[in-house]
C-alpha positions in Angstrom: -1.7 159.9 -84.0 0.9 160.4 -86.8 4.3 161.3 -85.7 5.8 164.5 -87.2 8.4 164.0 -89.9 12.0 164.6 -88.8 13.6 167.8 -90.0 15.2 167.9 -93.4 18.2 169.9 -94.4 18.0 172.4 -97.2 20.5 174.9 -98.6 20.2 178.3 -100.1 23.0 180.8 -101.1 23.9 181.2 -97.5 24.4 177.5 -96.8 22.5 174.6 -95.1 19.6 175.1 -92.7 17.1 172.7 -91.0 13.5 172.8 -92.2 10.5 171.0 -90.5 10.0 167.7 -92.3 6.3 168.4 -93.1 6.7 172.0 -94.2 6.0 173.0 -97.8 8.3 176.0 -97.5 12.1 175.8 -97.6 15.4 177.3 -96.7 14.7 181.0 -97.2 11.4 180.8 -95.2 13.2 178.9 -92.4 15.9 181.6 -92.3 13.3 184.4 -92.2 11.5 182.8 -89.3 14.8 182.9 -87.4 15.8 186.4 -88.2 12.4 188.2 -88.1 10.9 186.9 -84.9 9.2 190.3 -84.4 5.7 190.9 -83.1 2.6 188.8 -83.6 1.4 190.3 -86.9 1.6 187.9 -89.8 1.8 188.9 -93.4 -1.9 189.2 -94.5 -3.2 186.1 -96.2 -5.0 188.3 -98.7 -1.5 189.4 -99.9 -0.3 185.7 -100.0 -3.3 184.7 -102.0 -2.8 187.7 -104.4 0.9 186.7 -104.9 -0.3 183.2 -105.7 -2.6 184.7 -108.4 0.4 186.4 -109.8 2.4 183.2 -109.8 -0.5 181.3 -111.5 -0.8 183.9 -114.3 3.0 184.1 -114.7 3.3 180.3 -115.1 0.5 180.3 -117.7 2.1 183.2 -119.7 5.6 181.7 -119.5 4.2 178.5 -120.8 2.5 180.2 -123.7 5.7 182.1 -124.5 7.6 178.8 -124.6 9.7 179.7 -121.6 8.4 176.9 -119.4 7.6 173.3 -120.6 3.8 172.8 -120.7 3.7 170.2 -118.0 5.8 172.3 -115.7 3.8 175.4 -116.4 0.6 173.5 -115.7 1.9 172.0 -112.4 3.1 175.5 -111.2 -0.2 177.2 -112.2 -2.2 174.5 -110.5 -0.2 174.7 -107.3 -0.6 178.5 -107.3 -4.3 178.1 -107.8 -4.6 176.0 -104.7 -2.5 178.4 -102.7 -4.7 181.3 -103.9 -7.8 179.3 -102.8 -6.5 179.1 -99.2 -5.7 175.4 -99.1 -2.3 175.9 -97.5 -2.7 179.0 -95.4 -0.7 177.4 -92.5 2.4 177.4 -94.7 2.8 181.1 -94.6 4.0 182.0 -91.1 6.2 185.0 -91.7 6.0 188.3 -89.8 5.0 191.6 -91.4 8.2 193.0 -90.0 10.7 191.7 -92.5 12.5 193.3 -95.4 10.8 196.3 -96.9 10.4 194.7 -100.3 8.5 191.8 -98.9 11.1 189.4 -100.3 10.8 186.9 -97.5 7.1 186.4 -98.0 7.6 186.4 -101.8 10.1 183.5 -101.4 7.8 181.8 -99.0 5.2 181.7 -101.7 7.7 180.6 -104.3 9.0 177.8 -102.2 5.5 176.4 -101.3 4.4 176.5 -104.9 7.6 174.9 -106.1 7.3 172.0 -103.6 3.6 171.5 -104.5 4.4 171.5 -108.2 7.3 169.1 -107.7 5.1 166.6 -105.8 2.5 166.8 -108.5 5.2 165.9 -111.1 6.4 162.9 -109.0 9.3 164.7 -107.4 10.1 165.3 -103.8 10.5 168.4 -101.5 13.6 170.4 -100.6 16.8 168.9 -102.0 14.7 166.3 -103.9 12.5 169.1 -105.4 12.2 168.9 -109.2 10.7 172.5 -109.6 13.0 175.5 -108.9 11.4 178.3 -106.8 13.7 181.0 -108.5 14.2 179.8 -112.0 10.7 178.5 -112.7 8.1 179.7 -110.2 9.7 183.2 -110.2 10.6 183.2 -113.9 10.4 186.8 -115.3 9.7 188.3 -111.9 11.3 190.1 -109.0 10.0 190.8 -105.5 10.1 194.4 -106.5 7.4 194.1 -109.1 5.5 190.9 -107.9 4.9 192.2 -104.4 3.5 195.6 -105.4 1.4 193.9 -108.0 0.0 191.6 -105.4 -0.6 194.6 -103.1 -2.8 196.2 -105.7 -4.6 192.9 -106.5 -5.4 192.3 -102.8 -6.6 195.9 -102.4 -8.9 195.6 -105.3 -10.3 192.3 -104.1 -10.8 193.4 -100.5 -12.5 196.6 -101.6 -15.4 194.5 -102.9 -16.6 193.3 -99.4 -16.1 196.8 -98.1 -18.3 198.3 -100.8 -20.9 195.7 -100.2 -21.0 196.5 -96.5 -21.1 200.2 -97.3 -24.0 199.8 -99.7 -25.8 197.8 -97.1 -25.3 200.4 -94.4 -26.4 203.2 -96.8 -29.6 201.3 -97.6 -30.3 200.8 -93.9 -29.8 204.5 -93.2 -32.0 205.4 -96.2 -34.7 203.2 -95.0 -34.6 204.9 -91.6 -34.7 208.3 -93.2 -37.8 207.4 -95.2 -39.6 205.8 -92.3 -38.9 208.8 -90.0 -39.3 211.5 -92.6 -42.1 213.2 -90.6 -40.9 212.6 -87.0 -39.6 215.9 -85.6 -36.9 216.4 -83.0 -34.7 219.2 -81.6 -31.9 220.2 -84.0 -28.6 220.8 -82.4 -25.5 222.9 -83.2 -22.5 223.2 -80.9 -24.4 220.6 -78.8 -26.9 223.3 -78.0 -30.6 223.5 -79.0 -31.2 224.7 -82.5 -34.2 224.9 -84.8 -36.1 221.6 -85.3 -35.3 218.9 -87.9 -36.7 215.5 -88.4 -35.1 212.2 -87.6 -35.5 211.5 -91.4 -33.4 214.5 -92.2 -30.7 213.5 -89.9 -30.5 209.9 -91.1 -30.7 211.2 -94.7 -27.7 213.4 -94.0 -25.8 210.4 -92.6 -26.6 208.4 -95.8 -25.4 211.3 -97.9 -22.1 211.4 -96.0 -21.5 207.8 -96.8 -22.5 208.3 -100.5 -19.6 210.9 -100.7 -17.2 208.5 -99.1 -18.3 205.7 -101.4 -17.7 207.9 -104.4 -14.2 208.7 -103.1 -13.4 205.0 -102.7 -14.6 204.2 -106.2 -12.6 207.0 -107.7 -9.4 206.0 -105.9 -9.8 202.4 -106.9 -9.3 203.3 -110.6 -5.6 204.0 -110.0 -5.1 200.8 -108.2 -5.8 198.8 -111.3 -2.4 199.8 -112.7 0.1 197.0 -111.9 3.9 197.0 -111.6 4.3 193.5 -113.1 7.0 193.3 -115.8 9.3 195.9 -114.2 11.4 193.2 -112.5 14.2 194.6 -110.3 14.2 198.3 -111.0 11.6 199.0 -113.6 13.6 198.3 -116.7 12.1 194.8 -117.3 15.5 193.1 -117.1 15.4 189.3 -117.5 11.8 189.1 -118.6 10.0 188.8 -122.0 8.8 192.1 -123.3 5.2 190.8 -123.6 5.3 189.2 -120.1 3.8 192.1 -118.0 1.0 193.0 -120.3 0.0 189.4 -120.8 0.0 188.6 -117.1 -2.1 191.7 -116.4 -4.6 190.6 -119.1 -4.8 187.1 -117.5 -5.4 188.6 -114.1 -8.0 191.1 -115.4 -10.0 188.3 -117.0 -9.7 185.9 -114.1 -10.4 188.3 -111.3 -13.0 190.4 -113.2 -11.1 193.7 -112.8 -9.6 196.1 -115.4 -6.0 195.4 -114.5 -3.3 196.8 -116.8 0.4 197.4 -116.7 1.2 200.8 -115.2 2.3 203.4 -117.7 5.5 204.0 -115.8 6.9 201.0 -114.0 9.5 203.0 -112.2 6.8 205.0 -110.5 4.8 201.9 -109.8 7.6 200.2 -107.9 9.2 203.2 -106.2 6.0 204.9 -105.1 2.7 203.8 -103.7 0.6 206.9 -104.3 -2.3 204.8 -105.7 -2.6 202.9 -102.4 -2.2 206.2 -100.4 -5.1 207.6 -102.4 -7.3 204.5 -101.7 -6.5 204.6 -98.0 -7.2 208.3 -98.0 -10.7 207.5 -99.2 -11.0 205.0 -96.4 -10.0 207.7 -93.9 -12.8 209.8 -95.4 -15.2 206.9 -94.8 -13.9 206.5 -91.2 -14.4 210.3 -90.6 -18.0 210.0 -91.8 -18.7 206.8 -89.8 -17.3 208.4 -86.6 -19.7 211.4 -87.0 -22.7 209.0 -87.6 -21.7 206.8 -84.6 -21.4 209.8 -82.3 -24.8 211.1 -83.3 -26.4 207.7 -82.7 -24.5 207.4 -79.4 -25.8 210.8 -78.2 -29.4 210.4 -79.3 -29.4 207.0 -77.6 -27.8 208.2 -74.3 -29.8 207.6 -71.2 -32.2 205.9 -70.9 -33.4 208.4 -68.3 -30.6 210.9 -67.7 -29.5 211.4 -71.3 -31.1 212.6 -74.5 -33.0 209.4 -74.9 -34.4 210.2 -78.3 -33.4 206.8 -79.7 -33.8 203.3 -78.2 -30.7 201.3 -79.3 -30.9 197.5 -79.5 -30.0 195.9 -76.2 -27.7 193.1 -77.4 -25.8 192.2 -74.2 -25.3 193.2 -70.6 -23.3 196.4 -70.3 -21.7 196.3 -66.9 -20.1 193.8 -64.5 -21.3 195.8 -61.5 -24.5 197.7 -62.5 -27.4 195.4 -63.1 -29.6 196.2 -66.1 -27.1 198.6 -67.7 -26.9 198.5 -71.5 -24.2 200.3 -73.4 -24.0 201.5 -77.1 -21.5 198.7 -77.8 -21.9 198.7 -81.6 -21.2 202.4 -81.7 -18.1 202.0 -79.6 -16.8 199.1 -81.7 -17.3 201.1 -84.9 -15.7 204.2 -83.4 -12.6 202.3 -82.3 -12.3 200.8 -85.8 -12.4 204.3 -87.3 -9.7 205.5 -84.9 -7.5 202.6 -86.0 -8.1 203.4 -89.6 -7.1 207.0 -89.1 -4.0 205.7 -87.4 -3.2 203.4 -90.3 -3.6 206.4 -92.6 -0.9 208.2 -90.8 1.4 205.2 -90.9 0.8 204.6 -94.6 1.4 208.2 -95.5 4.8 208.1 -93.6 5.7 204.7 -95.2 4.8 205.7 -98.7 6.9 208.9 -98.4 10.0 206.9 -97.7 10.8 205.6 -101.1 14.4 205.9 -102.2 15.4 205.9 -105.9 13.9 202.8 -107.5 12.1 201.2 -104.5 9.9 201.9 -101.6 11.0 199.6 -98.8 7.9 199.8 -96.6 5.7 197.5 -98.6 4.8 195.0 -95.9 3.6 197.8 -93.6 1.6 199.5 -96.3 0.0 196.2 -97.3 -0.8 195.2 -93.7 -2.4 198.5 -92.7 -4.3 198.9 -95.9 -5.8 195.4 -95.9 -6.4 195.7 -92.1 -8.4 198.9 -92.7 -10.4 197.3 -95.5 -11.3 194.3 -93.4 -12.1 196.2 -90.2 -14.3 198.8 -91.9 -16.2 196.1 -93.8 -16.8 194.0 -90.7 -17.7 197.0 -88.5 -20.1 198.5 -91.0 -21.8 195.2 -91.4 -22.1 194.7 -87.6 -23.3 198.3 -87.0 -26.0 197.9 -89.6 -27.2 194.5 -88.4 -27.0 195.0 -84.7 -27.7 198.7 -84.3 -29.2 200.7 -87.2 -31.8 198.1 -88.3 -33.1 197.6 -84.8 -33.0 201.1 -83.4 -36.3 202.9 -82.7 -37.3 206.5 -82.0 -38.6 207.4 -78.5 -41.2 209.8 -80.1 -42.7 210.8 -76.8 -39.3 211.9 -75.4 -38.4 213.7 -78.7 -41.7 215.5 -78.7 -41.4 216.6 -75.1 -37.9 218.1 -75.7 -39.1 219.7 -78.9 -42.0 221.4 -77.1 -39.6 222.6 -74.3 -37.0 223.9 -76.7 -36.5 227.7 -77.1 -35.3 227.7 -80.7 -38.7 227.9 -82.1 -38.3 231.6 -81.4 -36.4 231.8 -84.7 -39.8 231.8 -86.4 -40.6 235.2 -84.8 -37.5 236.9 -86.3 -39.1 237.8 -89.6 -42.0 239.4 -87.8 -40.5 241.2 -84.7 -36.7 241.2 -85.4 -33.7 239.4 -83.9 -33.4 241.5 -80.8 -37.0 241.2 -79.6 -36.9 237.5 -80.4 -33.7 237.1 -78.3 -35.4 239.0 -75.4 -38.3 236.5 -75.4 -35.9 233.5 -75.5 -33.9 234.9 -72.5 -37.1 235.6 -70.6 -38.3 232.0 -71.2 -34.9 230.6 -70.0 -34.7 232.8 -66.9 -38.2 232.1 -65.7 -38.7 228.5 -66.8 -41.4 229.3 -69.3 -42.2 227.9 -72.7 -42.0 230.3 -75.6 -45.6 231.1 -75.9 -45.8 232.0 -72.2 -42.7 234.1 -72.5 -43.8 235.9 -75.6 -47.1 236.9 -74.0 -45.3 238.0 -70.8 -42.8 240.2 -72.6 -45.7 241.7 -74.6 -46.2 243.1 -78.1 -47.4 239.8 -79.5 -50.9 238.5 -79.4 -51.7 234.9 -78.8 -53.2 234.6 -82.2 -50.0 236.0 -83.9 -47.8 233.7 -81.9 -49.8 230.6 -82.9 -49.8 231.7 -86.5 -46.1 232.6 -86.7 -44.6 229.7 -84.7 -45.6 226.8 -86.8 -42.9 224.3 -85.9 -43.4 222.2 -89.0 -42.4 225.2 -91.2 -39.1 225.3 -89.3 -38.0 221.9 -90.5 -39.9 222.1 -93.8 -39.9 225.8 -94.8 -41.9 227.0 -97.8 
């Protein structure tokens, strides 16, 4: 077993500090590990990978502009490509809870790329490094424009699996709606019996809710394509080539197949995060819709004998450590918890985004962490809910029909013929005496059996002329 390399000593503007001998990161990362030992949440790798995409594009553009020698630009770009591909994920250990600009993680990325590029060019690491993390890897950039640019890139990329999962769940719900289009059940408002509907109508409503949420996500995504790159420290573009930002955005757009552009106003792009607030607001809308759908499935599947019992949910695993044979709606519960977490993230992101001061919002790591967490959680939860619940659920048609036959709200069909008050009298009589509607109507009087049978056609209640 190989022995770990002894620590090496590196220096930054604050002086010398020990760095693990086999670490690709350097002094600023080591210092950050010491001063920000807070919590267990690490900066999302999606953000790290997006920063590496920025570094790759920046090196290529700086090479094209003659600001970096070709071999050095190529070495930096290739190192950044490997970081973006996830080859060195273990080299990014920093906590989310760091400086609000994300500078510590930004320098972590710069240091790793610099060491990799140096090794590729025949140099060493640390003090023996031949590529400078500030002057070359970070050429023409600042944490204040590179980090928000990476936040937008990561958000765009991670929205893709979310939309794929959302499309899959919508398709599954639509398939259920079509298959159950003619299967009736009791409708409910206020959790009380209402006029009949079909299972197909309910699942179709669920799919339509998700269609609205998907439209909101796609609309919000448009604003996220505007990037802060080129603004450097405060939005003025100090210490960068005038063409740098636009050219980097163009490279990223082509490479990542997204319509990235430089934001019209770099001051707003760096000091505010309204585009990400809008995107997460759409995720909140999605979470709201998913919670409603989950609750409907949970209630229809309650039982199996003492609940509604209209649906048979897939039995995926034992539900109790003490009650043999118990099966719980676990997929529903997981989805509902994810949605609650997303709603909490939305509150946190709103507060964080409101705290910008002058030329910078210093809550960037929190915004990035919570947004990316919501995207990941929702995508995973929707995929799991579709695969392990929606696709396998079945209607208990016998139970649904029995409850429909016993429901009193078919009395609504009598209103056009006898008026609301007489219809209400029949419903009350049926409830008080344990009768069905037909029995109650004949007992109250004034309606013939033939009229009742003609007027109370339940199918016309869920499919009126």
